[in-house]
C-alpha positions in Angstrom: 0.0 0.0 0.0 1.3 3.5 -0.8 0.6 6.4 1.5 1.3 10.1 1.2 3.0 11.0 4.5 4.7 14.0 6.0 8.5 13.8 6.3 11.1 16.4 7.3 13.7 17.6 4.8 17.1 16.8 6.2 19.3 17.6 3.2 19.0 19.4 -0.1 20.7 17.5 -3.0 21.5 18.5 -6.6 18.9 18.1 -9.4 15.8 19.0 -7.4 16.3 16.1 -4.9 16.3 16.0 -1.2 16.9 13.5 1.6 13.9 13.3 4.0 13.6 11.6 7.4 10.8 10.0 9.2 11.2 7.9 12.4 15.0 7.7 12.0 14.8 6.4 8.4 16.1 8.5 5.5 15.0 8.4 1.9 16.0 10.4 -1.2 13.1 12.0 -3.0 12.3 14.4 -5.8 11.4 18.0 -5.2 10.5 18.6 -8.8 6.9 19.3 -8.0 7.4 21.7 -5.1 9.2 25.1 -5.0 10.9 26.8 -2.2 11.7 23.8 0.0 14.4 24.4 2.7 16.1 22.1 5.2 13.8 21.5 8.2 10.6 21.9 6.1 8.0 19.2 6.1 6.7 17.9 2.8 4.0 15.4 1.9 5.8 12.4 0.2 4.2 9.9 -2.2 6.0 7.4 -4.4 9.3 9.3 -4.0 8.0 12.8 -4.8 7.3 15.7 -2.6 3.7 16.8 -3.4 3.5 19.8 -1.2 4.9 21.6 1.8 3.1 21.8 5.1 3.8 23.6 8.3 5.5 21.8 11.2 2.4 22.0 13.4 0.2 20.3 10.7 2.9 17.7 10.0 3.3 16.8 13.7 -0.5 16.6 14.2 -0.8 14.3 11.2 2.0 12.0 12.5 0.3 12.0 16.0 -3.0 10.9 14.4 -1.1 8.0 12.7 0.4 7.1 16.1 -3.0 7.2 17.9 -4.4 4.9 15.3 -1.6 2.5 16.0 0.0 3.1 12.6 3.6 3.8 12.1 4.1 5.3 8.7 7.3 4.3 6.9 9.1 6.0 4.1 9.1 2.7 2.4 5.3 3.1 2.1 5.6 6.7 0.7 
């Protein structure tokens, strides 16, 4: 199953790429669909692409809802 999940940008890479982190796991993704992303921003990730930016409060609330539901989203699912 594929999920679109929030992840924090840990590193900006060449060619519109970034390394994001979620739960101690890092994954390289494409930023080609989103402008103005900086280190520390949260993005919604789906199938290896950032779809949009979201603020930290919204990202943390979304991740908390996953935890309350007993779900632990993984970057492997994104």
